[in-house]
C-alpha positions as CSV (number, residue, x, y, z in Angstrom):
1,M,0.0,0.0,0.0
2,L,1.3,3.5,-0.9
3,E,1.5,6.0,1.9
4,W,3.1,9.3,2.6
5,L,5.9,9.3,5.2
6,V,6.9,12.6,6.7
7,E,10.2,13.4,8.5
8,R,10.3,16.6,10.5
9,G,13.9,17.6,10.0
10,I,16.0,20.6,11.1
11,G,15.2,23.5,8.8
12,E,12.9,21.4,6.6
13,D,10.1,18.8,6.5
14,R,10.5,16.0,4.0
15,A,7.9,13.6,2.6
16,I,8.0,10.6,0.3
17,L,5.1,8.6,-1.2
18,T,6.4,5.0,-0.8
19,D,5.5,1.3,-0.6
20,G,8.4,0.9,1.8
21,H,10.8,-0.1,-0.9
22,A,10.7,2.7,-3.6
23,I,9.7,6.3,-3.8
24,F,6.9,7.3,-6.1
25,A,6.6,11.0,-5.3
26,S,8.2,13.5,-2.9
27,R,7.7,16.8,-1.2
28,L,10.1,19.2,0.5
29,Q,9.1,22.2,2.6
30,W,11.6,24.5,4.2
31,H,10.7,26.0,7.5
32,G,9.7,29.6,7.3
33,E,8.5,29.4,3.7
34,I,4.8,29.8,2.9
35,A,3.4,26.8,1.0
36,A,0.6,26.3,-1.5
37,G,-2.6,25.3,0.4
38,Q,-1.9,27.4,3.4
39,T,-4.2,30.3,4.4
40,H,-2.9,33.5,6.0
41,L,-4.1,36.9,7.2
42,A,-2.9,39.4,4.7
43,K,-3.0,43.1,4.0
44,L,-3.5,44.5,0.5
45,A,-0.4,46.7,-0.1
46,H,-0.9,47.6,-3.7
47,R,-3.6,47.2,-6.3
48,T,-3.0,47.6,-10.0
49,A,-5.3,50.3,-11.3
50,G,-8.3,49.0,-13.2
51,Q,-7.3,45.3,-12.7
52,S,-8.0,42.5,-10.2
53,R,-4.3,42.0,-9.4
54,G,-2.0,43.4,-6.7
55,T,0.5,42.7,-4.0
56,A,-0.3,41.7,-0.4
57,T,1.8,41.6,2.7
58,L,1.7,38.9,5.4
59,A,2.3,39.4,9.1
60,N,5.9,38.3,8.7
61,G,6.5,40.9,6.0
62,Q,6.4,38.4,3.1
63,S,5.1,39.9,-0.1
64,I,2.8,37.8,-2.2
65,L,1.2,38.4,-5.6
66,V,-2.6,38.3,-5.5
67,D,-5.1,37.9,-8.4
68,K,-8.9,37.8,-8.7
69,L,-9.2,40.6,-6.1
70,P,-12.9,41.6,-5.4
71,K,-13.7,45.2,-6.6
72,A,-14.5,46.3,-3.1
73,L,-11.1,45.4,-1.7
74,S,-9.0,48.5,-1.4
75,E,-5.4,49.1,-0.5
76,G,-4.8,48.7,3.3
77,S,-7.7,46.2,3.7
78,E,-7.1,43.0,5.5
79,F,-8.3,39.7,4.1
80,T,-7.7,35.9,4.3
81,L,-5.4,34.7,1.5
82,L,-5.0,31.2,0.1
83,V,-1.5,30.5,-1.2
84,T,-1.7,28.9,-4.6
85,R,2.1,28.8,-5.4
86,A,5.1,29.1,-3.2
87,A,8.1,31.4,-4.0
88,I,10.4,29.9,-6.7
89,S,14.0,30.9,-7.2
90,E,15.3,31.4,-10.7
91,R,18.6,32.6,-12.2
92,G,19.1,36.2,-10.9
93,R,15.6,36.6,-9.3
94,L,13.0,35.2,-7.0
95,K,9.5,34.7,-8.3
96,L,7.2,35.9,-5.5
97,P,4.5,33.5,-4.2
98,Q,1.0,33.8,-5.5
99,G,-2.4,33.6,-3.8
100,R,-6.0,34.7,-4.0
101,V,-8.7,35.9,-1.6
102,T,-10.6,33.1,0.2
103,D,-13.3,32.8,2.8
104,Q,-11.6,29.9,4.5
105,T,-10.3,30.3,8.1
106,V,-6.6,31.2,8.7
107,D,-4.6,27.9,8.7
108,P,-0.9,27.9,8.0
109,T,-1.0,24.1,8.0
110,D,2.2,22.0,7.9
111,L,3.3,19.4,5.4
112,L,1.9,16.4,7.2
113,H,-1.6,17.9,7.4
114,Q,-1.5,19.0,3.8
115,L,-0.7,15.5,2.7
116,R,-3.5,14.0,4.8
117,E,-5.9,16.2,3.0
118,T,-5.0,14.5,-0.3
119,G,-6.9,11.3,0.8
120,T,-3.7,9.2,0.7
121,P,-2.6,7.8,4.1
122,A,0.1,10.0,5.7
123,R,2.0,9.6,9.0
124,E,5.1,11.0,10.7
125,V,8.2,8.8,11.0
126,H,11.5,9.3,12.8
127,R,13.5,8.1,9.7
128,F,12.7,7.0,6.2
129,P,13.4,3.4,5.2
130,D,17.0,2.6,4.1
131,R,18.7,5.2,1.9
132,L,15.6,6.3,0.0
133,W,15.9,10.0,0.6
134,D,19.7,10.1,0.2
135,D,19.5,8.4,-3.2
136,L,16.7,10.7,-4.3
137,L,18.6,13.8,-3.2
138,A,21.7,12.5,-5.1
139,D,19.6,12.3,-8.3
140,A,18.4,15.9,-7.8
141,L,21.8,17.3,-7.1
142,S,23.4,15.5,-10.1
143,R,20.4,16.3,-12.3
144,T,21.2,13.0,-14.1
145,I,19.0,9.9,-14.1
146,T,20.4,6.7,-15.6
147,F,18.3,4.0,-17.2
148,D,19.1,0.9,-19.3
149,G,20.8,2.2,-22.4
150,G,21.0,5.9,-21.5
151,A,20.5,8.8,-19.2
152,L,18.1,11.8,-18.6
153,L,19.8,15.1,-18.2
154,I,17.5,17.5,-16.3
155,D,18.0,21.3,-16.2
156,T,15.9,24.3,-15.2
157,T,15.4,27.5,-17.1
158,P,13.1,30.5,-16.3
159,A,10.6,29.2,-18.9
160,M,10.6,25.4,-18.1
161,T,12.3,22.3,-16.8
162,V,14.1,20.6,-19.7
163,I,14.7,16.9,-19.9
164,D,17.3,15.8,-22.5
165,I,17.8,12.1,-23.4
166,D,21.3,10.8,-24.1
167,G,22.3,7.2,-24.9
168,T,22.8,4.5,-27.5
169,G,20.6,2.6,-29.9
170,S,18.2,3.9,-32.5
171,G,16.2,7.0,-31.7
172,K,12.9,5.1,-31.3
173,E,14.5,2.5,-29.0
174,L,16.2,5.1,-26.9
175,A,13.0,7.2,-26.6
176,L,10.9,4.3,-25.6
177,A,13.5,3.1,-23.0
178,A,13.6,6.6,-21.6
179,I,9.8,7.0,-21.1
180,P,9.5,5.0,-17.8
181,A,12.4,6.9,-16.3
182,I,10.9,10.2,-17.4
183,T,7.4,9.5,-16.0
184,D,8.8,8.1,-12.7
185,N,11.1,10.9,-12.0
186,I,8.8,13.8,-12.8
187,Q,6.8,12.8,-9.7
188,K,9.7,11.5,-7.7
189,L,11.5,14.9,-8.1
190,D,8.2,16.8,-7.7
191,I,8.5,18.6,-11.1
192,G,5.6,20.7,-12.2
193,G,4.9,23.7,-14.4
194,V,6.2,23.6,-18.0
195,I,8.3,20.6,-18.8
196,G,10.1,20.2,-22.2
197,I,11.3,16.7,-23.2
198,D,13.9,16.6,-26.0
199,F,13.6,13.1,-27.4
200,P,16.1,11.8,-30.1
201,T,14.8,13.0,-33.5
202,P,12.5,10.3,-34.8
203,G,12.9,9.0,-38.3
204,T,9.3,8.8,-39.4
205,K,5.8,9.9,-38.5
206,A,5.0,6.4,-37.4
207,E,7.9,6.4,-35.0
208,R,6.7,9.8,-33.6
209,K,3.2,8.4,-33.1
210,A,4.6,5.2,-31.3
211,I,6.6,7.4,-28.9
212,D,3.7,9.8,-28.4
213,D,1.3,6.9,-27.6
214,A,3.7,5.3,-25.2
215,L,4.2,8.6,-23.4
216,A,0.5,9.3,-23.2
217,Q,-0.1,5.9,-21.7
218,A,2.7,6.3,-19.1
219,L,1.4,9.7,-18.0
220,G,-2.2,8.6,-18.0
221,N,-2.7,9.0,-14.2
222,W,-0.8,12.3,-13.9
223,P,-2.9,15.4,-14.4
224,H,-1.3,17.5,-17.2
225,E,-1.7,18.8,-20.7
226,R,0.6,17.7,-23.5
227,T,1.6,18.8,-27.0
228,A,2.2,16.2,-29.8
229,M,5.8,15.5,-30.6
230,N,7.1,17.8,-33.3
231,G,9.4,16.8,-36.2
232,F,12.5,17.3,-34.0
233,G,11.4,15.1,-31.2
234,F,10.3,17.8,-28.8
235,V,7.3,17.4,-26.5
236,Q,6.0,19.9,-24.0
237,L,4.0,19.0,-20.8
238,V,2.1,21.5,-18.7
239,A,1.1,20.7,-15.1
240,R,0.1,22.6,-12.0
241,L,3.1,24.5,-10.5
242,E,2.7,24.9,-6.7
243,R,6.3,24.8,-5.4
244,P,9.9,24.4,-6.4
245,S,10.9,20.9,-7.4
246,L,13.9,19.1,-5.9
247,V,15.8,20.0,-9.1
248,H,14.9,23.7,-8.7
249,R,16.2,23.7,-5.1
250,A,19.3,21.7,-6.1
251,T,20.0,24.2,-8.9
252,H,19.2,27.5,-7.2
253,S,19.5,26.8,-3.5
254,R,22.2,24.1,-3.6
255,T,24.1,25.2,-0.4
256,G,20.9,25.5,1.5
257,M,19.8,22.0,0.5
258,L,23.2,20.5,1.4
259,A,23.4,22.4,4.7
260,R,20.1,20.8,5.7
261,Q,21.3,17.5,4.5
262,I,24.4,17.5,6.6
263,L,22.2,18.1,9.7
264,R,20.1,15.1,8.7
265,K,23.2,13.0,8.5
266,A,24.5,14.3,11.8
267,E,21.3,13.2,13.5
268,S,22.0,9.6,12.6
269,V,25.6,9.5,13.7
270,D,26.1,6.5,16.1
271,G,28.5,6.2,19.0
272,A,29.3,8.3,22.0
273,G,31.1,11.6,22.3
274,A,30.6,14.8,20.4
275,I,29.3,15.2,16.8
276,L,31.9,16.7,14.5
277,L,30.7,18.3,11.2
278,T,33.5,18.7,8.7
279,I,32.1,21.0,6.0
280,H,32.9,23.4,3.3
281,P,32.8,27.1,4.5
282,A,29.9,27.9,2.3
283,L,27.8,25.4,4.2
284,R,29.0,26.8,7.5
285,A,27.6,30.1,6.5
286,K,24.1,28.6,5.9
287,L,23.9,26.8,9.3
288,K,21.7,28.9,11.6
289,P,22.6,29.0,15.3
290,E,19.1,27.7,16.1
291,W,19.6,24.8,13.8
292,L,22.8,23.8,15.6
293,D,21.0,24.2,19.0
294,Q,18.2,22.0,17.7
295,L,20.7,19.3,16.6
296,A,22.3,19.3,20.0
297,R,18.9,18.9,21.7
298,R,17.8,16.2,19.4
299,T,20.9,14.1,19.8
300,G,21.8,15.1,23.4
301,R,25.4,15.6,22.2
302,E,27.9,18.4,21.8
303,V,28.1,19.7,18.3
304,R,31.5,20.8,16.8
305,I,32.2,22.2,13.4
306,D,35.4,22.1,11.3
307,T,35.5,23.9,7.9
308,D,37.6,22.7,5.1
309,P,37.7,24.7,1.8
310,S,39.2,21.8,-0.1
311,L,36.0,19.8,0.4
312,A,33.4,19.7,-2.3
313,L,30.0,21.0,-1.1
314,E,28.7,17.4,-1.4
315,G,31.8,16.0,0.4
316,S,30.9,17.3,3.8
317,F,30.5,14.6,6.5
318,A,29.5,14.1,10.1
319,Q,31.2,11.8,12.6
320,S,31.5,10.9,16.3
321,V,34.6,12.2,18.1
322,P,35.8,11.9,21.7
323,L,34.8,14.6,24.1
């Protein structure tokens, strides 16, 4: 049976949809961020003249874009806001979160409660099974997914997430072999919005149709819209975009993701003594004092930090050392 498992981490909450052996979907919510589905008390800071769009401010000072504003709502008015999309980082800018006016009660619900509302069983666990999260995060950080005969190369642009297919064999064979990896990892890596898939250029219309049909069947249970494959093998998918994917975070917030990951590793260090984090200086700059205090409380151990600029960001590690 599939169920959502949620880990409440330091600086983030993590969730995986799993049968206990494999991941079928994931969610990642960083503490302090507003998330799609939450409702907050907001104040209308600016309204675009003659339009139903504007900018609102939450109690914590966070700005959020608002649409479908009622005509009677004027600047300075307070209202309840439903968040429809979280903030998303892009190259050189941050896209503000989006929301709309709602008559729901204020409820900044957390990840576990959001997942329970989907109708799929969800429960909190101390630790995910095996290395499921570590392997998923490694895929997001490398942006490369291997499959039999090839690999998916995933990148983000301001316009879309692009999936390129590399490998051996004929174009049709490679494309058909790539489809299960594409459909699995779109959900595993929580990719939404506009997705461009660059298949190997098919030789004939019949080959294009065979690939199109296989892709449509594989994506049958995932809500989206899709263009037909063009003559160069390009297909575009459009799905609801509510939050940054793991690939987005790995691309635009890499040090923040790795800083949280080293804290997760530190929580599982066995043995007695202090916990020593040996990390790149860029990660040290991301570790908030309250996070380190929380690590000490959770483990009941002293926390020490050693920085090493020769380490790769991904090469940081945690270990037990004598007091």
